[in-house]
C-alpha positions in Angstrom: -5.6 30.5 15.6 -4.1 33.5 14.0 -1.2 35.0 16.0 -0.8 38.7 16.1 2.4 40.4 15.3 4.3 42.4 18.1 3.3 46.0 17.8 5.5 49.0 19.2 4.0 52.3 19.8 6.0 55.3 21.2 5.9 59.1 21.7 8.5 61.6 22.8 8.0 65.3 23.8 11.3 67.5 24.2 10.1 70.9 24.9 7.4 73.5 24.6 5.8 74.6 21.4 7.9 77.3 19.9 7.6 79.6 17.0 10.2 81.1 14.8 10.3 84.2 16.9 11.2 82.4 20.0 13.6 80.0 18.5 16.7 82.0 19.6 16.0 82.0 23.3 18.0 80.0 25.8 15.2 77.6 26.6 14.5 76.7 23.0 17.3 74.4 22.8 16.7 70.7 22.5 17.4 69.0 25.7 16.9 65.3 25.5 17.3 64.7 29.3 14.3 66.9 30.1 12.0 65.3 27.5 9.0 63.1 28.3 8.9 59.6 26.7 6.5 57.0 26.5 6.4 53.6 24.8 3.8 50.8 24.3 4.5 47.2 23.4 1.8 44.7 22.5 2.7 41.0 22.3 0.5 37.9 21.8 2.7 35.4 23.7 1.6 31.7 23.6 1.1 31.2 27.3 -2.1 29.2 26.9 -2.0 26.9 23.8 -3.5 23.9 25.1 -6.2 23.7 22.4 -3.6 24.1 19.6 -1.3 21.6 21.2 -4.2 19.1 21.3 -5.2 19.7 17.8 -1.6 19.2 16.8 -1.2 15.9 18.7 -4.4 14.7 17.4 -3.4 15.3 13.7 -0.2 13.6 14.3 -2.0 10.6 15.9 -4.4 10.6 12.9 -1.4 10.7 10.4 0.4 7.8 12.2 -2.9 6.0 12.1 -3.2 6.5 8.4 0.3 5.5 7.9 -0.2 2.3 9.7 -3.3 1.5 7.8 -1.5 2.0 4.6 1.3 -0.3 5.6 -1.2 -2.9 6.8 -3.0 -2.7 3.3 0.3 -3.0 1.7 1.3 -6.1 3.8 -2.2 -7.8 3.2 -1.7 -7.3 -0.6 1.8 -8.8 -0.5 0.5 -11.6 1.6 -2.4 -12.4 -0.8 0.0 -12.2 -3.8 2.6 -14.5 -2.2 -0.3 -17.0 -1.3 -1.6 -16.9 -4.9 2.0 -17.4 -6.2 2.3 -20.3 -3.9 -1.0 -21.8 -5.0 0.1 -21.3 -8.6 3.5 -23.1 -7.9 1.7 -26.0 -6.0 -0.8 -26.4 -9.0 2.1 -26.4 -11.3 3.9 -29.2 -9.3 0.7 -31.3 -8.9 0.3 -30.9 -12.8 3.7 -32.3 -13.4 3.3 -35.1 -11.0 -0.1 -36.0 -12.6 1.4 -36.0 -16.0 4.2 -38.3 -15.0 1.5 -40.6 -13.4 -0.4 -40.6 -16.5 2.9 -41.7 -18.4 3.4 -44.4 -15.9 -0.2 -45.7 -16.1 -0.1 -45.7 -19.9 3.3 -47.8 -19.8 1.6 -50.3 -17.3 -1.4 -50.8 -19.6 1.0 -51.5 -22.5 3.0 -53.8 -20.4 0.0 -55.6 -18.9 -1.4 -56.0 -22.5 1.9 -57.6 -23.6 1.8 -59.9 -20.5 -1.8 -60.8 -21.3 -0.8 -61.6 -25.0 2.1 -63.8 -23.6 -0.2 -65.5 -21.1 1.5 -64.2 -17.9 -1.3 -61.8 -16.7 -5.0 -62.1 -16.3 -7.8 -60.0 -17.8 -8.3 -58.6 -14.4 -4.7 -57.1 -14.3 -5.5 -55.5 -17.6 -8.8 -53.9 -16.4 -7.1 -52.7 -13.2 -4.2 -51.1 -15.3 -6.9 -49.5 -17.4 -8.9 -48.2 -14.6 -5.6 -46.8 -13.2 -4.8 -45.0 -16.4 -8.3 -43.5 -16.5 -7.9 -42.4 -13.0 -4.7 -40.9 -13.7 -6.0 -39.1 -16.8 -8.9 -37.6 -14.6 -6.5 -36.5 -12.0 -4.3 -34.9 -14.9 -7.5 -33.0 -16.0 -8.2 -31.8 -12.6 -4.7 -30.7 -12.1 -4.8 -28.8 -15.4 -8.0 -27.1 -14.4 -6.5 -26.3 -10.9 -3.4 -24.8 -12.5 -5.5 -22.5 -14.9 -7.8 -21.4 -12.1 -4.8 -20.5 -9.9 -3.1 -18.7 -13.0 -6.3 -16.8 -13.8 -6.9 -15.8 -10.1 -3.3 -14.5 -9.9 -3.6 -12.5 -13.0 -7.2 -11.1 -11.7 -5.6 -10.1 -8.4 -2.7 -8.4 -10.3 -5.1 -6.7 -12.5 -3.6 -8.0 -15.5 -6.8 -9.5 -17.0 -8.6 -7.1 -19.4 -12.1 -7.4 -20.9 -12.0 -7.3 -24.7 -14.9 -5.9 -26.9 -16.7 -9.3 -27.0 -16.8 -9.1 -23.1 -14.4 -11.9 -22.8 -11.4 -11.9 -20.6 -8.1 -11.1 -22.3 -5.1 -12.8 -20.6 -1.8 -11.2 -19.9 0.9 -12.7 -22.1 4.4 -11.9 -20.7 
């Protein structure tokens, strides 16, 4: 709402209309105490501004709601990124564990083969060791895949993956 500025009007009358011929008479002198004065003042005082107050409060409420929504979006993004980082770290640890497990399974196959040649083991022991090695290799392959998927998901969520001219993803290399 447009607010008007205060306006002051006024008028003053200090005597009769005189001419040059009557200017020397006694009653032609300026007497301020015998004059007529009037003044008008117009003001637009804010006595009833309920509608403006309500609009202002509603705009403050809307602003605070948008600030909360922005903060919630920021928190959700941070939470998602932290979750993806946690998944990536977990996949890396699993990859390291599976690599060590594969190393141990290979050593076991070599050991059982030597024991079999020495006559201190049976063929069943060698087959079990080879089966464990195959299982460890499969688990290692799955761990590598899980790690790469977690890594690519994190890069995707951070918008670091770009599509090259062939239509393939181009990874971010730090």
